[in-house]
LUMMI-690184 format. One record per residue: residue number from 1; residue in one letter; x, y, z of N, C-alpha, C, O in turn. Coordinates in nm, 2 decimals. Layout:
% LUMMI-690184
(NUM "A" (X Y Z) (X Y Z) (X Y Z) (X Y Z))
...
% end
This chain:
% LUMMI-690184
(1 "M" (-0.22 -0.10 -1.10) (-0.10 -0.09 -1.14) (-0.10 0.01 -1.21) (-0.04 -0.01 -1.32))
(2 "W" (-0.16 0.13 -1.21) (-0.18 0.24 -1.34) (-0.13 0.33 -1.27) (-0.05 0.41 -1.33))
(3 "L" (-0.14 0.37 -1.08) (-0.16 0.47 -0.99) (0.00 0.43 -0.99) (0.09 0.51 -1.03))
(4 "R" (0.04 0.31 -0.95) (0.21 0.32 -0.97) (0.31 0.36 -1.05) (0.40 0.43 -1.02))
(5 "L" (0.27 0.28 -1.23) (0.34 0.37 -1.31) (0.35 0.52 -1.32) (0.45 0.59 -1.33))
(6 "A" (0.22 0.56 -1.32) (0.23 0.69 -1.30) (0.30 0.78 -1.17) (0.32 0.90 -1.15))
(7 "L" (0.31 0.72 -1.13) (0.40 0.74 -0.99) (0.54 0.78 -1.04) (0.60 0.89 -1.06))
(8 "A" (0.59 0.63 -1.07) (0.72 0.59 -1.17) (0.77 0.70 -1.28) (0.89 0.75 -1.29))
(9 "L" (0.65 0.72 -1.36) (0.65 0.84 -1.43) (0.64 0.98 -1.42) (0.65 1.07 -1.50))
(10 "G" (0.63 0.97 -1.32) (0.57 1.10 -1.28) (0.47 1.22 -1.34) (0.49 1.34 -1.36))
(11 "C" (0.39 1.15 -1.37) (0.28 1.18 -1.45) (0.13 1.13 -1.39) (0.11 1.02 -1.33))
(12 "S" (0.01 1.23 -1.43) (-0.11 1.19 -1.37) (-0.14 1.01 -1.45) (-0.07 0.97 -1.54))
(13 "V" (-0.24 0.94 -1.39) (-0.29 0.87 -1.44) (-0.32 0.85 -1.56) (-0.28 0.77 -1.64))
(14 "R" (-0.41 0.95 -1.56) (-0.48 0.97 -1.72) (-0.37 1.03 -1.83) (-0.36 0.98 -1.94))
(15 "E" (-0.29 1.12 -1.79) (-0.19 1.14 -1.89) (-0.07 0.99 -1.92) (-0.01 0.98 -2.03))
(16 "A" (-0.06 0.92 -1.85) (-0.01 0.78 -1.91) (-0.08 0.71 -1.97) (-0.02 0.64 -2.07))
(17 "Q" (-0.22 0.68 -1.95) (-0.34 0.60 -2.03) (-0.28 0.68 -2.18) (-0.23 0.61 -2.27))
(18 "A" (-0.30 0.80 -2.19) (-0.28 0.85 -2.29) (-0.16 0.82 -2.36) (-0.21 0.81 -2.48))
(19 "R" (-0.07 0.80 -2.37) (0.09 0.79 -2.38) (0.11 0.68 -2.38) (0.19 0.67 -2.47))
(20 "I" (0.08 0.55 -2.30) (0.10 0.41 -2.29) (0.00 0.33 -2.37) (-0.12 0.34 -2.34))
(21 "S" (0.03 0.26 -2.48) (-0.02 0.20 -2.53) (-0.05 0.02 -2.49) (0.05 -0.04 -2.45))
(22 "S" (-0.19 -0.07 -2.51) (-0.21 -0.15 -2.40) (-0.09 -0.24 -2.38) (-0.05 -0.28 -2.27))
(23 "A" (-0.01 -0.26 -2.53) (0.07 -0.39 -2.53) (0.17 -0.32 -2.44) (0.22 -0.39 -2.35))
(24 "E" (0.21 -0.18 -2.46) (0.33 -0.14 -2.38) (0.28 -0.17 -2.20) (0.35 -0.23 -2.11))
(25 "F" (0.13 -0.10 -2.18) (0.13 -0.16 -2.01) (0.13 -0.27 -1.97) (0.17 -0.29 -1.86))
(26 "T" (0.07 -0.38 -2.07) (0.12 -0.50 -2.07) (0.28 -0.52 -2.01) (0.32 -0.59 -1.92))
(27 "E" (0.36 -0.46 -2.11) (0.49 -0.49 -2.07) (0.54 -0.47 -1.93) (0.62 -0.54 -1.87))
(28 "W" (0.47 -0.32 -1.88) (0.52 -0.24 -1.79) (0.46 -0.36 -1.67) (0.51 -0.37 -1.56))
(29 "C" (0.36 -0.42 -1.69) (0.31 -0.52 -1.55) (0.37 -0.65 -1.56) (0.35 -0.73 -1.46))
(30 "A" (0.46 -0.69 -1.66) (0.54 -0.84 -1.65) (0.63 -0.76 -1.62) (0.64 -0.78 -1.50))
(31 "Y" (0.71 -0.68 -1.65) (0.82 -0.60 -1.59) (0.84 -0.55 -1.39) (0.94 -0.57 -1.32))
(32 "Y" (0.71 -0.47 -1.36) (0.69 -0.48 -1.21) (0.72 -0.64 -1.17) (0.76 -0.66 -1.06))
(33 "Q" (0.68 -0.75 -1.26) (0.67 -0.86 -1.13) (0.79 -0.94 -1.10) (0.81 -1.04 -1.02))
(34 "I" (0.89 -0.85 -1.25) (1.02 -0.87 -1.24) (1.12 -0.78 -1.11) (1.20 -0.81 -1.02))
(35 "E" (1.07 -0.69 -1.15) (1.14 -0.58 -1.08) (1.07 -0.46 -1.00) (1.08 -0.34 -1.04))
(36 "P" (1.02 -0.48 -0.92) (0.92 -0.38 -0.85) (0.98 -0.26 -0.85) (1.10 -0.22 -0.84))
(37 "F" (0.82 -0.19 -0.86) (0.90 0.01 -0.85) (0.82 0.05 -0.78) (0.73 0.10 -0.83))
(38 "S" (0.82 0.06 -0.60) (0.72 0.06 -0.54) (0.79 0.13 -0.41) (0.91 0.14 -0.41))
(39 "S" (0.69 0.19 -0.29) (0.80 0.22 -0.18) (0.79 0.10 -0.08) (0.83 0.11 0.04))
(40 "F" (0.75 -0.02 -0.12) (0.79 -0.13 -0.07) (0.90 -0.18 -0.09) (0.97 -0.22 0.00))
(41 "A" (0.94 -0.20 -0.27) (1.03 -0.26 -0.30) (1.18 -0.20 -0.25) (1.27 -0.27 -0.21))
(42 "E" (1.18 0.00 -0.26) (1.26 0.07 -0.18) (1.27 0.04 -0.01) (1.38 0.07 0.04))
(43 "W" (1.18 -0.02 0.05) (1.19 -0.06 0.21) (1.25 -0.15 0.21) (1.34 -0.15 0.30))
(44 "A" (1.25 -0.29 0.10) (1.32 -0.40 0.08) (1.44 -0.38 0.04) (1.52 -0.42 0.13))
(45 "R" (1.50 -0.32 -0.06) (1.65 -0.29 -0.06) (1.68 -0.21 0.07) (1.78 -0.26 0.12))
(46 "W" (1.65 -0.12 0.12) (1.73 -0.06 0.22) (1.69 -0.14 0.36) (1.73 -0.09 0.47))
(47 "A" (1.62 -0.25 0.36) (1.63 -0.32 0.48) (1.72 -0.44 0.43) (1.77 -0.50 0.52))
(48 "Q" (1.75 -0.49 0.31) (1.87 -0.61 0.31) (2.06 -0.50 0.30) (2.17 -0.53 0.33))
(49 "M" (1.99 -0.40 0.24) (2.16 -0.34 0.30) (2.17 -0.33 0.46) (2.26 -0.39 0.51))
(50 "M" (2.08 -0.26 0.54) (2.08 -0.27 0.72) (2.10 -0.40 0.72) (2.22 -0.39 0.71))
(51 "A" (2.08 -0.50 0.72) (2.11 -0.67 0.78) (2.25 -0.65 0.72) (2.34 -0.63 0.80))
(52 "L" (2.26 -0.65 0.60) (2.40 -0.68 0.55) (2.49 -0.58 0.65) (2.60 -0.63 0.69))
(53 "L" (2.45 -0.44 0.68) (2.58 -0.40 0.73) (2.57 -0.43 0.88) (2.65 -0.37 0.95))
(54 "T" (2.51 -0.49 0.93) (2.48 -0.55 1.10) (2.53 -0.63 1.11) (2.62 -0.62 1.19))
(55 "N" (2.50 -0.74 1.05) (2.59 -0.86 1.02) (2.71 -0.86 1.00) (2.78 -0.94 1.06))
(56 "V" (2.76 -0.78 0.92) (2.95 -0.77 0.89) (2.97 -0.68 1.03) (3.09 -0.67 1.05))
(57 "H" (2.90 -0.61 1.14) (2.94 -0.56 1.25) (2.90 -0.58 1.39) (2.92 -0.52 1.49))
(58 "R" (2.81 -0.74 1.36) (2.76 -0.81 1.48) (2.84 -0.87 1.58) (2.96 -0.85 1.54))
(59 "R" (2.84 -0.92 1.66) (2.96 -0.99 1.81) (2.90 -1.08 1.76) (2.78 -1.08 1.73))
(60 "P" (3.02 -1.24 1.76) (3.00 -1.33 1.72) (2.95 -1.41 1.86) (2.99 -1.39 1.97))
(61 "G" (2.85 -1.50 1.80) (2.75 -1.55 1.87) (2.62 -1.47 1.89) (2.56 -1.49 2.00))
(62 "T" (2.58 -1.39 1.83) (2.46 -1.30 1.82) (2.42 -1.35 1.75) (2.50 -1.43 1.69))
(63 "R" (2.29 -1.35 1.69) (2.16 -1.38 1.63) (2.17 -1.28 1.47) (2.14 -1.16 1.46))
(64 "P" (2.22 -1.38 1.35) (2.23 -1.25 1.24) (2.11 -1.19 1.24) (2.01 -1.24 1.28))
(65 "A" (2.11 -1.04 1.17) (2.02 -0.98 1.16) (1.96 -1.02 1.02) (2.03 -1.08 0.94))
(66 "R" (1.83 -0.98 0.97) (1.76 -1.03 0.90) (1.68 -0.88 0.78) (1.68 -0.76 0.83))
(67 "A" (1.64 -0.89 0.71) (1.63 -0.79 0.57) (1.48 -0.76 0.72) (1.49 -0.70 0.82))
(68 "Q" (1.38 -0.82 0.68) (1.24 -0.85 0.80) (1.29 -0.78 0.92) (1.19 -0.72 0.97))
(69 "D" (1.40 -0.75 0.98) (1.40 -0.67 1.08) (1.39 -0.56 1.09) (1.35 -0.50 1.19))
(70 "F" (1.42 -0.51 0.95) (1.45 -0.35 0.88) (1.32 -0.29 0.85) (1.30 -0.17 0.86))
(71 "M" (1.23 -0.37 0.82) (1.08 -0.38 0.71) (1.01 -0.29 0.84) (1.02 -0.31 0.96))
(72 "P" (0.93 -0.16 0.76) (0.78 -0.16 0.87) (0.70 -0.27 0.93) (0.69 -0.38 0.88))
(73 "K" (0.65 -0.21 1.05) (0.60 -0.32 1.10) (0.45 -0.25 1.08) (0.44 -0.13 1.04))
(74 "P" (0.32 -0.33 1.11) (0.19 -0.28 1.08) (0.19 -0.17 1.18) (0.28 -0.16 1.27))
(75 "P" (0.08 -0.08 1.17) (0.04 -0.04 1.26) (0.01 -0.09 1.40) (-0.04 -0.20 1.41))
(76 "Q" (0.04 -0.01 1.51) (0.02 -0.04 1.66) (-0.12 0.00 1.72) (-0.20 0.09 1.67))
(77 "T" (-0.14 -0.09 1.82) (-0.25 -0.01 1.88) (-0.17 0.04 2.02) (-0.06 0.00 2.06))
(78 "S" (-0.26 0.12 2.10) (-0.25 0.17 2.21) (-0.23 0.06 2.30) (-0.17 0.10 2.41))
(79 "E" (-0.28 -0.11 2.30) (-0.26 -0.18 2.40) (-0.13 -0.21 2.36) (-0.05 -0.22 2.45))
(80 "D" (-0.07 -0.24 2.23) (0.05 -0.28 2.21) (0.17 -0.23 2.27) (0.26 -0.29 2.32))
(81 "H" (0.15 -0.04 2.24) (0.25 0.00 2.28) (0.21 -0.01 2.45) (0.28 0.06 2.52))
(82 "L" (0.13 -0.06 2.49) (0.13 -0.03 2.64) (0.20 -0.17 2.68) (0.23 -0.17 2.80))
(83 "R" (0.22 -0.26 2.63) (0.26 -0.37 2.64) (0.39 -0.37 2.58) (0.46 -0.47 2.62))
(84 "I" (0.45 -0.30 2.51) (0.60 -0.27 2.49) (0.67 -0.19 2.56) (0.79 -0.21 2.57))
(85 "L" (0.62 -0.07 2.64) (0.66 -0.01 2.76) (0.68 -0.09 2.89) (0.76 -0.07 2.98))
(86 "K" (0.59 -0.18 2.88) (0.59 -0.28 3.02) (0.68 -0.37 2.97) (0.68 -0.45 3.07))
(87 "A" (0.75 -0.42 2.89) (0.84 -0.47 2.86) (0.99 -0.43 2.85) (1.08 -0.51 2.88))
(88 "M" (1.00 -0.33 2.83) (1.12 -0.25 2.83) (1.12 -0.18 2.98) (1.22 -0.12 3.00))
(89 "F" (1.06 -0.16 3.05) (1.05 -0.10 3.18) (0.99 -0.19 3.27) (0.88 -0.16 3.31))
(90 "P" (1.04 -0.31 3.31) (0.95 -0.39 3.38) (0.98 -0.33 3.53) (1.07 -0.25 3.55))
(91 "P" (0.86 -0.38 3.63) (0.87 -0.30 3.81) (0.97 -0.35 3.82) (0.99 -0.46 3.76))
(92 "K" (1.05 -0.30 3.91) (1.15 -0.30 4.00) (1.12 -0.32 4.14) (1.06 -0.23 4.20))
(93 "H" (1.16 -0.45 4.22) (1.16 -0.54 4.34) (1.22 -0.53 4.43) (1.31 -0.62 4.44))
(94 "G" (1.22 -0.47 4.51) (1.33 -0.43 4.66) (1.44 -0.39 4.62) (1.53 -0.36 4.71))
% end
């Protein structure tokens, strides 16, 4: 948690630890549980916005977009890439 807090405050961990008491740090930890401040939280906010915009403009009868549709995916292997490419470009017959 010290790393996230220092990043949010724009200082080093040592600087944050020197400036913040144990009681205040506990308050920051509690606040983080309510309102996360991290790159994941930023992704989640943008994903919600993108899902909203997509759903406003989607065609009738299509599946509504979800926020998780716009979240970063876990790293893929080269086998995953090959499987995706094969699905995108199936072989043409005749």
